[in-house]
C-alpha angles and dihedrals in degrees: 000000000000119000104230096178115049088180126056115260131208108206146012129235117195129192111217116214114064089000109058099010137031105230103136095114093052093044094054088047091051095047092044089049089048096051091048088054091056100036097244139119114268107257110250120259093239088061096045104039115117092350127116114263091230090063090050094047091049089052091049109039138037117268092250091063097046100095092048092045097046092052091045094052090050088051091054092044094052100048110141089229091064111128109218127161136182112262118242115288095014102112090041094053095046089049088056093051092072106164094357106122112241138164143176121257109193140162091222122098120259098257088049091049095048092048093052099042091047092048089049093048092242117142115250111232117220088224094059116146115217132172093272089062102063138053096213120038131207130331083045111084091232095097092054095040087052091048095053090043091056088051088051090244140119109249090232088068090054133097110219127199118200138157104194132072091236090053097046091050088050093048096046090043090058092052100255126149095244132204116194117208121201137135094198114102095214092049092048091055092048094049100040094081094048102041129064089234140355126215130166092242143329096278107129097011107143132200122213113197128201142163092278100044134283143300130213124228123194132205116246 
């Protein structure tokens, strides 16, 4: 095992899509369907990954279509037939946290986040930070600063888990000790210089608790 956090930390901030839940296939379907509705090309994944939908829509369509387009995308993304599952190691890591405060920091809207977490069987924290809660989305640090504040913590005492470049930049910019999770070799190469560590997923991640906080151990 590798010790990721030489100092004791106090809270955990999880991204959602690609970190806690495997929703990629359904997200691609939702965006492609939305793009067809409005007669535009599907915005490429590298432009969307980890960023709020409102920003992508604003870059893709004229302002007068924004409200209609935003509502339509949310309709696609909250369909009850969405297949969303927890990623490897997620349930086990959350179970290890015990009384350690944690929350979700996502670029999704609250209805979308609720639908995906519930579908994956992941508890929904009251302190969750969604797109509506911040003025600036990832890669700005504001979402992670907000998440830490809602836990009553300094972000520099938090462990963050992300899967996208925008999210990693946001978490590191907020001062969090940040683990990037991706199984894609190209993404791994991109995220390695930005995050404190990179692993394929959360399987095997261990939490060591103590009187001053907790430390994170990663599998080799």
